[in-house]
C-alpha positions as CSV (number, residue, x, y, z in Angstrom):
1,X,-29.8,-25.0,-27.9
2,X,-26.5,-26.7,-27.4
3,X,-23.4,-24.5,-27.7
4,X,-20.3,-25.9,-29.3
5,X,-17.3,-25.3,-27.1
6,X,-14.0,-24.9,-28.9
7,X,-11.2,-26.7,-27.1
8,X,-7.8,-25.1,-27.2
9,X,-5.4,-27.2,-29.4
10,X,-2.8,-29.1,-27.3
11,X,0.1,-27.5,-29.1
12,X,-1.1,-24.0,-28.2
13,X,-1.4,-25.0,-24.6
14,X,2.1,-26.3,-24.7
15,X,3.4,-23.1,-26.3
16,X,1.8,-21.0,-23.6
17,X,3.2,-23.2,-20.8
18,X,6.7,-23.2,-22.3
19,X,6.7,-19.4,-22.6
20,X,5.0,-18.6,-19.2
21,X,7.2,-21.1,-17.3
22,X,10.5,-20.1,-18.9
23,X,13.2,-19.9,-16.3
24,X,11.1,-21.4,-13.5
25,X,13.6,-24.2,-12.9
26,X,16.2,-21.7,-11.7
27,X,19.5,-20.2,-12.8
28,X,21.4,-23.5,-12.7
29,X,19.5,-24.8,-15.8
30,X,19.0,-21.5,-17.7
31,X,21.2,-22.3,-20.7
32,X,19.7,-25.8,-21.3
33,X,16.1,-24.8,-20.6
34,X,16.1,-21.7,-22.8
35,X,17.8,-23.5,-25.7
36,X,15.1,-26.2,-25.5
37,X,12.4,-23.6,-25.6
38,X,14.0,-21.9,-28.7
39,X,14.2,-25.3,-30.5
40,X,10.5,-26.3,-29.6
41,X,9.2,-22.9,-30.7
42,X,11.2,-23.1,-33.9
43,X,9.6,-26.5,-34.7
44,X,6.0,-25.2,-34.1
45,X,6.7,-22.1,-36.1
46,X,7.8,-24.2,-39.1
47,X,4.3,-25.8,-39.2
48,X,3.1,-22.4,-40.6
49,X,-0.2,-22.5,-38.7
50,X,-1.5,-19.0,-38.1
51,X,-3.2,-19.8,-34.8
52,X,0.1,-21.2,-33.5
53,X,2.0,-18.1,-34.6
54,X,-0.7,-15.8,-33.0
55,X,-0.4,-17.8,-29.7
56,X,3.3,-17.3,-29.6
57,X,3.1,-13.6,-30.3
58,X,0.3,-13.0,-27.7
59,X,2.0,-15.2,-25.1
60,X,5.2,-13.2,-25.3
61,X,3.5,-9.9,-25.2
62,X,1.3,-10.9,-22.2
63,X,4.4,-12.3,-20.3
64,X,6.3,-9.1,-21.0
65,X,3.5,-7.0,-19.4
66,X,2.9,-9.3,-16.4
67,X,6.3,-10.8,-15.5
68,X,8.8,-8.0,-15.2
69,X,11.2,-10.4,-13.4
70,X,11.6,-12.4,-16.5
71,X,12.2,-9.6,-19.0
72,X,15.9,-10.6,-19.4
73,X,14.9,-14.2,-19.9
74,X,12.4,-13.4,-22.6
75,X,14.8,-11.0,-24.3
76,X,17.3,-13.9,-24.4
77,X,14.8,-16.2,-26.0
78,X,13.9,-13.7,-28.7
79,X,17.5,-12.9,-29.3
80,X,18.2,-16.6,-29.9
81,X,15.2,-16.9,-32.2
82,X,16.4,-14.0,-34.2
83,X,19.7,-15.8,-34.9
84,X,17.8,-18.5,-36.8
85,X,16.6,-17.6,-40.3
86,X,13.4,-19.6,-39.8
87,X,12.3,-17.6,-36.8
88,X,13.6,-14.1,-37.5
89,X,10.2,-12.9,-38.6
90,X,8.6,-14.3,-35.4
91,X,10.9,-12.1,-33.3
92,X,10.1,-9.0,-35.4
93,X,6.3,-9.6,-35.1
94,X,6.6,-10.0,-31.3
95,X,8.6,-6.8,-30.9
96,X,6.3,-4.9,-33.3
97,X,3.2,-6.2,-31.3
98,X,4.8,-4.9,-28.1
99,X,5.6,-1.5,-29.6
100,X,1.9,-1.2,-30.5
101,X,1.1,-1.0,-26.8
102,X,3.2,2.2,-26.3
103,X,0.3,4.7,-27.0
104,X,-1.7,2.9,-24.3
105,X,0.8,3.8,-21.6
106,X,-0.3,7.4,-21.2
107,X,-4.0,6.3,-20.9
108,X,-3.4,4.1,-17.8
109,X,-4.2,5.3,-14.3
110,X,-0.8,4.1,-12.9
111,X,2.6,3.8,-14.6
112,X,2.8,0.0,-14.1
113,X,2.2,-0.8,-17.8
114,X,4.9,1.7,-18.9
115,X,7.3,0.3,-16.4
116,X,7.0,-3.3,-17.5
117,X,7.0,-2.6,-21.2
118,X,10.0,-0.2,-21.0
119,X,11.9,-2.6,-18.8
120,X,11.3,-5.3,-21.4
121,X,12.4,-3.0,-24.3
122,X,15.5,-2.1,-22.4
123,X,16.5,-5.8,-22.2
124,X,15.7,-6.1,-25.9
125,X,18.2,-3.3,-26.5
126,X,20.7,-5.0,-24.2
127,X,20.7,-8.1,-26.3
128,X,20.9,-6.1,-29.6
129,X,17.4,-6.5,-30.9
130,X,16.6,-2.8,-30.6
131,X,18.7,0.2,-31.7
132,X,20.3,2.0,-28.8
133,X,19.8,5.4,-30.4
134,X,16.0,4.8,-30.7
135,X,15.8,3.7,-27.1
136,X,17.7,6.7,-25.8
137,X,15.4,8.9,-27.8
138,X,12.5,7.2,-26.1
139,X,14.1,8.1,-22.7
140,X,14.3,11.7,-23.9
141,X,10.6,11.6,-24.6
142,X,9.9,10.4,-21.1
143,X,12.2,13.1,-19.6
144,X,10.3,15.7,-21.6
145,X,7.0,14.4,-20.3
146,X,8.3,14.5,-16.8
147,X,9.4,18.1,-17.1
148,X,6.0,19.3,-18.3
149,X,3.8,17.2,-16.0
150,X,2.6,18.0,-12.4
151,X,2.3,14.3,-11.7
152,X,5.5,12.2,-11.6
153,X,3.9,9.6,-13.8
154,X,6.5,9.8,-16.6
155,X,9.3,10.3,-14.1
156,X,8.4,7.0,-12.4
157,X,8.6,5.2,-15.8
158,X,11.9,6.9,-16.7
159,X,13.6,6.2,-13.3
160,X,12.5,2.6,-13.1
161,X,13.8,2.0,-16.7
162,X,17.2,3.7,-16.4
163,X,18.9,1.0,-14.1
164,X,18.1,-1.7,-16.8
165,X,19.2,0.4,-19.8
166,X,22.1,2.4,-18.4
167,X,24.9,-0.1,-19.1
168,X,24.3,-0.3,-22.9
169,X,23.3,3.4,-23.1
170,X,26.6,4.4,-21.4
171,X,28.5,2.2,-23.8
172,X,26.9,3.2,-27.1
173,X,25.4,6.7,-26.5
174,X,27.3,8.1,-23.5
175,X,26.8,11.8,-24.4
176,X,23.1,11.6,-24.9
177,X,22.5,9.5,-21.9
178,X,24.6,11.9,-19.7
179,X,22.4,14.7,-20.9
180,X,19.3,12.8,-19.8
181,X,20.9,12.2,-16.4
182,X,21.8,15.9,-16.0
183,X,18.2,17.0,-16.9
184,X,16.8,14.5,-14.4
185,X,19.1,15.9,-11.8
186,X,17.7,19.4,-12.3
187,X,14.1,18.0,-12.2
188,X,14.7,16.0,-9.0
189,X,16.3,19.0,-7.3
190,X,13.1,21.0,-7.8
191,X,10.8,18.2,-6.4
192,X,11.9,18.4,-2.7
193,X,9.9,15.2,-1.9
194,X,11.5,12.2,-0.2
195,X,9.3,9.5,-1.7
196,X,10.1,6.3,-3.6
197,X,11.4,8.3,-6.6
198,X,13.8,10.3,-4.5
199,X,15.5,7.1,-3.2
200,X,15.5,5.5,-6.6
201,X,17.2,8.5,-8.1
202,X,19.8,8.5,-5.2
203,X,20.7,5.0,-6.0
204,X,21.1,5.6,-9.8
205,X,23.2,8.8,-9.3
206,X,25.5,7.1,-6.7
207,X,25.9,4.0,-8.9
208,X,26.9,6.1,-11.9
209,X,29.3,8.2,-9.9
210,X,31.0,5.1,-8.5
211,X,31.2,3.6,-12.0
212,X,33.1,6.6,-13.4
213,X,35.7,6.1,-10.7
214,X,36.1,2.4,-11.7
215,X,38.3,2.3,-14.9
216,X,37.6,-1.4,-15.5
217,X,33.8,-1.1,-15.0
218,X,34.0,-4.0,-12.5
219,X,31.0,-2.5,-10.7
220,X,28.9,-2.8,-13.9
221,X,30.0,-6.4,-14.3
222,X,29.0,-7.3,-10.8
223,X,25.7,-5.5,-11.2
224,X,25.0,-7.4,-14.4
225,X,25.5,-10.8,-12.6
226,X,23.6,-10.2,-9.4
227,X,20.9,-7.6,-9.7
228,X,18.5,-9.3,-12.2
229,X,18.3,-12.6,-14.2
230,X,20.2,-11.9,-17.5
231,X,20.7,-15.3,-19.2
232,X,22.0,-13.6,-22.4
233,X,25.4,-13.4,-20.6
234,X,25.5,-17.2,-21.0
235,X,25.3,-17.0,-24.8
236,X,28.2,-14.6,-25.7
237,X,28.8,-16.1,-29.2
238,X,25.1,-16.2,-30.1
239,X,24.6,-12.6,-29.0
240,X,27.0,-11.5,-31.7
241,X,24.7,-12.9,-34.4
242,X,21.5,-11.2,-33.2
243,X,19.6,-9.4,-36.0
244,X,18.5,-6.0,-35.0
245,X,15.0,-4.7,-35.9
246,X,15.7,-1.6,-38.0
247,X,12.8,0.5,-36.7
248,X,12.6,3.6,-34.5
249,X,9.8,4.0,-31.9
250,X,8.5,6.7,-29.6
251,X,6.2,7.0,-26.6
252,X,3.4,9.4,-27.3
253,X,3.5,11.9,-24.4
254,X,0.0,13.4,-23.7
255,X,-1.2,15.8,-21.0
256,X,-2.7,13.8,-18.3
257,X,-5.8,15.0,-16.4
258,X,-5.3,12.6,-13.5
259,X,-2.4,13.0,-11.1
260,X,-0.5,9.9,-10.1
261,X,1.6,9.9,-6.9
262,X,4.3,7.4,-5.9
263,X,4.0,5.8,-2.5
264,X,6.4,7.2,0.1
265,X,9.2,5.0,1.5
266,X,9.3,5.8,5.2
267,X,11.8,3.2,6.4
268,X,14.9,2.1,4.5
269,X,17.0,-0.9,5.0
270,X,20.0,-0.1,2.7
271,X,23.1,-1.3,4.6
272,X,25.5,0.9,2.6
273,X,23.4,4.0,3.2
274,X,25.1,6.4,5.6
275,X,23.6,9.4,7.3
276,X,26.2,11.7,5.8
277,X,26.0,11.0,2.1
278,X,22.6,9.2,1.9
279,X,23.8,6.5,-0.4
280,X,21.4,3.9,-1.6
281,X,22.4,0.5,-2.9
282,X,20.9,0.1,-6.5
283,X,20.5,-3.6,-6.2
284,X,18.3,-3.1,-3.1
285,X,16.4,-0.4,-5.0
286,X,15.8,-2.5,-8.1
287,X,14.5,-5.4,-5.8
288,X,12.2,-2.9,-4.0
289,X,10.8,-1.6,-7.3
290,X,10.2,-5.1,-8.5
291,X,8.3,-6.0,-5.3
292,X,6.0,-3.0,-5.8
293,X,5.4,-4.0,-9.4
294,X,4.6,-7.6,-8.5
295,X,2.1,-6.6,-5.9
296,X,0.5,-4.1,-8.3
297,X,0.2,-6.7,-11.0
298,X,-1.0,-9.6,-8.9
299,X,-2.9,-7.9,-6.0
300,X,-6.0,-10.1,-6.6
301,X,-3.9,-13.3,-6.3
302,X,-1.9,-13.6,-3.1
303,X,-0.6,-17.0,-4.0
304,X,0.8,-15.8,-7.3
305,X,2.7,-13.0,-5.4
306,X,4.2,-15.6,-3.1
307,X,5.2,-17.7,-6.1
308,X,6.9,-14.7,-7.8
309,X,8.9,-14.0,-4.7
310,X,10.1,-17.6,-4.6
311,X,10.9,-17.4,-8.3
312,X,13.1,-14.4,-7.7
313,X,15.3,-16.5,-5.3
314,X,15.4,-19.3,-8.0
315,X,16.3,-17.0,-10.9
316,X,19.1,-15.3,-9.1
317,X,21.8,-17.3,-7.4
318,X,21.8,-15.6,-4.0
319,X,24.7,-16.0,-1.5
320,X,23.6,-16.3,2.2
321,X,24.2,-12.5,2.7
322,X,22.2,-11.7,-0.5
323,X,19.4,-14.0,0.7
324,X,19.3,-12.1,4.0
325,X,19.3,-8.8,2.1
326,X,16.4,-10.0,-0.1
327,X,14.4,-11.1,3.0
328,X,15.0,-7.8,4.7
329,X,14.1,-5.8,1.6
330,X,10.9,-7.8,1.1
331,X,9.7,-7.4,4.7
332,X,10.7,-3.7,4.8
333,X,8.9,-3.0,1.5
334,X,5.7,-4.8,2.6
335,X,5.6,-3.0,5.9
336,X,6.3,0.3,4.2
337,X,3.2,-0.3,2.2
338,X,1.3,-1.2,5.3
339,X,2.1,2.1,7.0
340,X,1.4,4.4,4.1
341,X,-0.9,6.9,5.7
342,X,-1.4,9.4,2.9
343,X,-4.6,8.3,1.1
344,X,-4.1,6.6,-2.3
345,X,-6.6,5.5,-4.8
346,X,-4.9,2.1,-5.3
347,X,-4.3,1.5,-1.6
348,X,-4.6,-2.1,-0.4
349,X,-5.9,-3.1,3.1
350,X,-3.7,-4.1,6.1
351,X,-5.4,-7.4,6.0
352,X,-4.0,-8.0,2.5
353,X,-0.4,-7.4,3.8
354,X,-0.8,-9.4,7.0
355,X,-2.1,-12.3,4.9
356,X,0.9,-11.9,2.6
357,X,3.4,-11.9,5.5
358,X,1.7,-15.0,6.9
359,X,1.9,-16.9,3.6
360,X,5.6,-15.9,3.1
361,X,6.6,-16.7,6.7
362,X,5.0,-20.2,6.4
363,X,7.0,-20.8,3.2
364,X,10.1,-19.7,5.1
365,X,9.3,-21.5,8.4
366,X,13.0,-22.5,8.9
367,X,13.9,-18.8,9.1
368,X,11.0,-17.6,11.2
369,X,13.4,-16.3,13.9
370,X,15.1,-14.1,11.2
371,X,11.7,-13.0,9.9
372,X,10.6,-11.7,13.3
373,X,14.0,-10.1,14.0
374,X,13.7,-8.2,10.7
375,X,10.2,-7.0,11.8
376,X,11.7,-5.8,15.1
377,X,14.4,-3.9,13.1
378,X,11.6,-2.2,11.1
379,X,9.8,-1.2,14.3
380,X,13.0,0.3,15.7
381,X,13.5,2.4,12.6
382,X,9.8,3.4,12.2
383,X,9.0,7.1,12.1
384,X,7.2,8.2,15.3
385,X,5.3,11.2,13.9
386,X,1.9,9.7,13.0
387,X,-0.4,7.6,15.1
388,X,-2.1,6.2,12.0
389,X,1.2,4.4,11.3
390,X,0.9,2.8,14.7
391,X,-2.7,1.8,14.0
392,X,-2.0,0.2,10.6
393,X,1.2,-1.5,11.7
394,X,-0.4,-2.9,14.9
395,X,-3.4,-4.1,12.9
396,X,-1.1,-6.0,10.4
397,X,1.3,-7.4,13.0
398,X,-1.4,-8.6,15.5
399,X,-2.9,-10.8,12.8
400,X,0.6,-11.9,11.7
401,X,1.7,-12.9,15.2
402,X,-1.6,-14.8,15.8
403,X,-1.1,-16.9,12.7
404,X,2.6,-17.5,13.2
405,X,1.9,-19.2,16.6
406,X,3.4,-16.3,18.5
407,X,7.0,-17.3,17.6
408,X,8.3,-14.0,18.9
409,X,11.0,-12.8,21.1
410,X,8.5,-11.6,23.7
411,X,11.0,-10.1,26.2
412,X,12.7,-8.0,23.5
413,X,9.4,-6.9,22.0
414,X,7.8,-6.1,25.3
415,X,11.0,-4.3,26.4
416,X,9.9,-1.4,24.1
417,X,7.3,-0.6,26.8
418,X,8.5,2.0,29.3
419,X,6.0,2.7,32.1
420,X,7.8,5.9,33.0
421,X,7.1,7.4,29.6
422,X,3.4,8.2,29.6
423,X,3.2,9.7,26.1
424,X,5.7,7.3,24.4
425,X,4.7,6.2,20.9
426,X,6.5,2.9,21.5
427,X,4.2,2.4,24.5
428,X,1.2,3.1,22.4
429,X,2.4,0.6,19.7
430,X,3.0,-2.2,22.3
431,X,-0.4,-1.5,23.9
432,X,-2.2,-1.5,20.5
433,X,-0.6,-4.7,19.3
434,X,-1.3,-6.6,22.6
435,X,-4.9,-5.3,22.8
436,X,-5.6,-6.5,19.3
437,X,-3.9,-9.8,20.0
438,X,-6.1,-10.4,23.0
439,X,-9.2,-9.5,20.9
440,X,-8.2,-11.9,18.2
441,X,-7.1,-14.9,20.3
442,X,-8.8,-16.8,23.1
443,X,-7.5,-16.3,26.6
444,X,-6.5,-20.0,26.9
445,X,-4.3,-19.8,23.9
446,X,-2.6,-16.6,25.0
447,X,-2.0,-18.1,28.5
448,X,-0.2,-21.0,26.9
449,X,1.9,-19.0,24.5
450,X,2.6,-15.6,26.1
451,X,4.9,-15.2,29.2
452,X,3.0,-14.6,32.5
453,X,4.6,-11.3,33.2
454,X,3.1,-9.9,30.0
455,X,-0.3,-11.3,30.8
456,X,-0.1,-9.7,34.3
457,X,0.9,-6.4,32.8
458,X,-2.0,-6.5,30.3
459,X,-4.5,-7.3,33.0
460,X,-3.5,-4.2,34.8
461,X,-4.3,-2.0,31.8
462,X,-7.7,-0.3,31.7
463,X,-10.2,-2.9,30.8
464,X,-11.3,-2.3,27.2
465,X,-14.9,-3.6,27.9
466,X,-15.4,-1.9,31.3
467,X,-18.3,0.6,31.1
468,X,-18.8,3.5,33.4
469,X,-19.8,2.7,36.9
470,X,-23.5,3.8,36.8
471,X,-25.3,1.0,38.6
472,X,-25.6,3.0,41.8
473,X,-27.6,5.7,40.1
474,X,-31.3,5.0,40.6
475,X,-32.2,6.5,37.2
476,X,-29.8,4.1,35.5
477,X,-31.2,1.1,37.4
478,X,-34.7,2.0,36.1
479,X,-33.5,2.3,32.5
480,X,-31.5,-0.9,32.8
481,X,-34.7,-2.7,34.0
482,X,-36.6,-1.4,30.9
483,X,-33.8,-2.6,28.6
484,X,-33.9,-6.0,30.2
485,X,-37.7,-6.1,29.6
486,X,-36.9,-5.5,25.9
487,X,-39.3,-2.6,25.6
488,X,-39.8,-1.3,22.1
489,X,-39.0,2.3,21.2
490,X,-42.5,3.7,21.8
491,X,-42.8,1.9,25.2
492,X,-39.3,3.1,26.2
493,X,-40.3,6.7,25.2
494,X,-43.4,6.5,27.4
495,X,-41.4,5.4,30.4
496,X,-38.8,8.1,29.9
497,X,-41.5,10.8,29.7
498,X,-42.6,9.8,33.2
499,X,-39.2,10.7,34.6
500,X,-39.3,14.3,35.7
501,X,-36.2,14.5,37.7
502,X,-33.3,15.1,36.7
503,X,-33.7,17.3,33.6
504,X,-34.3,15.8,30.2
505,X,-30.7,16.1,29.0
506,X,-29.5,14.0,32.0
507,X,-32.2,11.5,31.3
508,X,-31.1,11.1,27.7
509,X,-27.4,11.0,28.7
510,X,-28.0,8.2,31.2
511,X,-30.2,6.3,28.7
512,X,-27.4,6.4,26.2
513,X,-24.8,5.3,28.8
514,X,-27.1,2.3,29.7
515,X,-27.7,1.5,26.0
516,X,-24.0,1.5,25.2
517,X,-23.3,-0.6,28.3
518,X,-26.0,-3.1,27.1
519,X,-24.6,-3.1,23.6
520,X,-21.0,-3.7,24.8
521,X,-22.1,-7.0,26.3
522,X,-23.1,-8.3,22.9
523,X,-21.5,-6.2,20.1
524,X,-23.4,-8.3,17.5
525,X,-26.6,-6.7,18.6
526,X,-25.4,-3.2,18.0
527,X,-27.5,-2.6,14.9
528,X,-30.7,-4.1,16.3
529,X,-30.5,-2.2,19.6
530,X,-29.5,1.0,18.0
531,X,-32.4,1.0,15.5
532,X,-34.8,-0.1,18.2
533,X,-34.0,2.6,20.7
534,X,-32.5,5.5,18.8
535,X,-35.2,6.1,16.2
536,X,-37.6,7.7,18.7
537,X,-34.8,10.0,20.0
538,X,-34.5,11.5,16.5
539,X,-38.0,13.0,16.8
540,X,-37.8,16.8,17.1
541,X,-40.1,17.0,20.1
542,X,-37.9,14.8,22.2
543,X,-34.5,16.5,21.9
544,X,-32.8,18.7,19.3
545,X,-30.7,16.6,16.8
546,X,-27.7,18.8,17.5
547,X,-28.0,18.2,21.2
548,X,-28.5,14.5,20.8
549,X,-25.4,14.2,18.7
550,X,-23.4,16.2,21.2
551,X,-24.5,14.1,24.1
552,X,-23.9,10.9,22.1
553,X,-20.3,11.8,21.3
554,X,-19.5,12.9,24.8
555,X,-20.9,9.7,26.2
556,X,-18.9,7.6,23.7
557,X,-15.7,9.4,24.7
558,X,-16.3,9.0,28.4
559,X,-17.0,5.3,28.1
560,X,-14.6,4.2,25.3
561,X,-11.7,6.7,25.0
562,X,-9.3,3.8,25.8
563,X,-10.6,1.5,23.0
564,X,-10.1,2.3,19.3
565,X,-12.2,-0.7,18.4
566,X,-15.3,0.6,20.2
567,X,-14.8,4.2,19.1
568,X,-14.7,3.0,15.4
569,X,-17.8,0.8,15.8
570,X,-20.0,3.4,17.5
571,X,-18.9,6.3,15.3
572,X,-19.6,4.3,12.2
573,X,-23.0,3.0,13.4
574,X,-24.3,6.3,14.6
575,X,-23.1,8.1,11.5
576,X,-25.1,5.6,9.4
577,X,-28.2,6.2,11.6
578,X,-27.7,10.0,11.2
579,X,-27.6,10.5,15.0
580,X,-24.3,12.3,14.5
581,X,-22.7,14.2,11.6
582,X,-19.2,14.7,10.3
583,X,-19.3,18.3,11.3
584,X,-20.3,17.4,14.9
585,X,-17.4,14.8,15.0
586,X,-14.9,17.5,14.0
587,X,-16.2,20.0,16.6
588,X,-16.1,17.2,19.2
589,X,-12.5,16.4,18.2
590,X,-11.6,20.1,18.5
591,X,-13.1,20.2,22.1
592,X,-11.2,17.1,23.1
593,X,-7.9,18.6,22.0
594,X,-8.7,22.0,23.6
595,X,-9.4,20.2,26.9
596,X,-5.9,18.8,26.7
597,X,-7.0,15.3,27.4
598,X,-4.5,12.5,27.8
599,X,-2.5,12.0,24.6
600,X,-3.3,8.3,24.3
601,X,-7.0,9.1,24.4
602,X,-6.6,11.8,21.7
603,X,-4.6,9.3,19.6
604,X,-7.4,6.7,19.9
605,X,-10.0,9.2,18.8
606,X,-7.9,10.4,15.8
607,X,-7.4,6.8,14.6
608,X,-11.1,6.0,14.9
609,X,-12.2,9.2,13.1
610,X,-9.7,8.6,10.3
611,X,-10.8,5.0,9.8
612,X,-14.5,5.9,9.7
613,X,-13.9,8.8,7.2
614,X,-11.7,6.6,5.1
615,X,-14.4,3.9,4.8
616,X,-16.9,6.6,3.9
617,X,-14.5,7.6,1.1
618,X,-14.4,4.0,-0.2
619,X,-18.2,3.8,-0.2
620,X,-18.6,7.2,-1.8
621,X,-21.2,7.9,0.9
622,X,-20.6,11.0,3.1
623,X,-23.1,12.5,5.4
624,X,-23.8,16.3,5.4
625,X,-21.6,16.4,2.3
626,X,-22.8,19.8,1.1
627,X,-20.4,22.5,-0.1
628,X,-21.1,24.7,3.0
629,X,-20.7,21.9,5.5
630,X,-17.4,20.6,4.0
631,X,-16.1,24.1,3.7
632,X,-16.8,24.6,7.4
633,X,-15.2,21.3,8.3
634,X,-12.1,22.2,6.2
635,X,-11.9,25.6,7.9
636,X,-12.1,24.1,11.4
637,X,-9.4,21.5,10.6
638,X,-7.1,24.0,8.9
639,X,-7.2,26.2,12.0
640,X,-6.6,23.2,14.3
641,X,-3.6,22.1,12.2
642,X,-2.2,25.6,12.2
643,X,-2.5,26.0,16.0
644,X,-1.4,22.4,16.9
645,X,2.1,22.1,18.4
646,X,2.2,18.3,18.6
647,X,3.5,17.0,15.3
648,X,1.8,13.6,15.8
649,X,-1.6,15.1,16.3
650,X,-1.0,17.6,13.6
651,X,-0.1,15.0,10.9
652,X,-3.2,12.9,11.9
653,X,-5.5,16.0,11.6
654,X,-4.0,16.5,8.1
655,X,-5.0,13.0,7.1
656,X,-8.6,13.5,8.4
657,X,-8.8,16.7,6.4
658,X,-7.7,14.7,3.3
659,X,-10.2,12.0,3.9
660,X,-13.1,14.5,4.0
661,X,-11.9,16.4,0.9
662,X,-11.4,13.2,-1.1
663,X,-14.9,12.0,-0.1
664,X,-16.4,15.3,-1.1
665,X,-14.7,15.2,-4.5
666,X,-16.0,11.7,-5.1
667,X,-19.6,12.6,-4.4
668,X,-19.6,16.3,-5.5
669,X,-17.1,16.5,-8.4
670,X,-18.7,19.7,-9.8
671,X,-18.3,21.7,-6.6
672,X,-15.0,20.2,-5.6
673,X,-13.1,22.6,-7.9
674,X,-14.7,25.5,-6.1
675,X,-13.5,24.2,-2.8
676,X,-10.0,23.4,-4.1
677,X,-9.4,27.0,-4.9
678,X,-9.7,27.9,-1.2
679,X,-7.0,25.3,-0.2
680,X,-3.5,26.8,0.0
681,X,-1.4,23.6,0.2
682,X,-0.3,22.4,-3.3
683,X,0.4,18.9,-1.9
684,X,-3.1,18.5,-0.6
685,X,-4.5,19.7,-3.9
686,X,-2.4,17.1,-5.8
687,X,-3.5,14.3,-3.6
688,X,-7.1,15.2,-4.0
689,X,-6.7,15.5,-7.8
690,X,-5.3,11.9,-7.9
691,X,-8.7,10.5,-6.8
C-alpha cells in the first residue's frame, strides 16, 4: 500500500532557515540581517496560518536550547518583534513555550538544558522582555537548590547564568542580587574542590569586585561589547519600546537521585591570572563554558562543532590579541577534556578530541605554527601527578601529529626528553607519543618527516616487539616447532604430556612465552591462536586455574612491560577468555609494586589495567563481579593506596579502584549500596553515585 508523504511547505522551510541561520553572516551585518528577519517573520505571521505560527514558535524554542551562542541574537529578534503590534502575541507565545520547559530541567541527567534555557532567559531580561524581579527570584530558586543538593547540578546552572544576567540584575535589583552572590560565596567556601565551578566562581567574584571600583562601569561596557554577541546594543531606540511579558516564573527544584559532577579544569590559560590572587578573566571563562556546552550539544556531529567555533569568530569582532586568546582557550579546553582522568558517565573518547583538533587545525592551516605552539604551552603547564593523563594526551596528540603532516617544532618538543632523569614524567610523555607515532605511521614516512637524531634515539629504545630470548632453550625449540606445524589443542596437549623434564609449571610457562612470541608476529591472529591453544590449559587436570593465571600474568609482564599497547591487548583478551580474573590482576599489580620494579614499567601496567577496566565498565561486563570478590579487590587497592608514597602511582591506583566500583554498580546495583557503606571517601562515593 502506498503511503502519502507530506512535504514541508516552502514557507515553513524558509522560516526555519531564517531563524536557524540568524547572525551567521557575522557581526558586520547584524543590524541589517536581523531587521530583515523581523520584517519577513512579520509578513508570514500576518498570513494567520496556524502551521506557520507553530513553525516559528518551535524553531525559536529549538534554537534557544541548541544554540547558546546566539541567545543574544534571538533575544534581539524577539524584542524587535514585540515592538510591532502585529507580532506582539508571537513574542509572548514563544516565551511562554520556552517557560514550559523549566520543569524538565530537573529531570535531565546533566545541567546542559538548564544552562541553555537560563542563558536565553537572561538575555530576554536584558532586552526588557522579562521582568528583572522574576528573574532574580529564579536565581534565588537555583541558589536554594544548590544549598540543599549534594550534586552541584543547580550550582552549575546558577554560575553559568550569572555572567549573562549580572549587569541588568545589578542595575535593577542590586540588593537582592548581592544577597545571592553572598550566599554563593558561603556555598563555594564549603566546597573545597578546584573544578570548573571553582574557576568560574573566581572569575565572577573578581569581575564584580573590579566593577565596584569603577565608578563609570567602563568594565561592564567593555564586557558587553566583547564577551558575547549582543546585537540589541545596535538598537537603542527600539529597545525603549519593548513590551514586557507580565508574568512571573519559577524553576521547580526537586531532590535529585543522580549526582552530576562538573569536569575538572586541570590546566588554565588565563593571562591575567596570577599565582598570588588567583584571578580569572571572565571573558575567557565564558568562552570556556560555551565550548563545553557546544561539545555537549553536538557530540554526535563533529562538523557542526567546528562550524559553531567558526561562527563564534564571525559573531564577535575579535582583535588579533582576542583571536589568539580564543585559539588558546579553545585548544586548552579541548585538551583539558582529553586528560580528564576521573571517570564520567558522559566522557568522550580521546579519538573524538584528536579528530576535532585535526578538523580545527585544517580549517586554520595558516596558523598551524601557533596551534602547535599552544599545544606545547599546554604540555609545559600540564600537571605531572597522574600517568593516565600522559596516556590520554599521548593518544590524542600522536593521532593529531600524524594527520597534521608532522608540522611540529621537533627540536623543542624532543628537548623535553632528558636521558639523565630516569623517572621523569616528561620523558615518559615523549616516549609514549613517539612510540604511538611509530605504530601509526609507516617507517618511510617517518624517515622523511622526522629529524634523523630523533629516529636514531628512538631506535635505541627497547624494541616494543622484541620477545624474550628463548630460542636457545631446547624446550622452547620443541614447542615452537609444534606451533609451526599448527597442531590443534588436543595434539599440542599430547605433545606437552610427553615432556617430563623440566617440571609442568616450567613447561606451561615456556609454552606461554612461545605462544605470545608467535602471536606478536601477527597480532591479528591473537583471538584464533588464543582460543586454539588456551582452551585445553583451562582443564582442571592440566594446571590449576589460579596457577595458570599467575604464570600468564608473570609472562606478560616479563615480555611486554615496556609496551602499553601489548599489555592492553593481552590483558583484555585473556580476561575475556577467563584465563585470568580481575582479582588476579590486582594481586599481580600489588606484587609488581612491592618488588619496586622500574617506575616506567609500573606506569605502563597501571595504564593498561585502567584502560581494560574502563572498557569493562562501558560494556557493563565484569568478570568475577561478585560482592565478595569486589570487596576483596577494594580492600587490596585501599591498602595499596594508603601505603603508597609515590603520588603518581597512588592517583592511578585510585582510578583503577573507581573503575572496578563503577563496573560493580552497573552490574550489581542492589549490592552496590552494601559495598558503598564500607567506603570511607565521600568523593569516591559521589563519583560512583553519578553512574
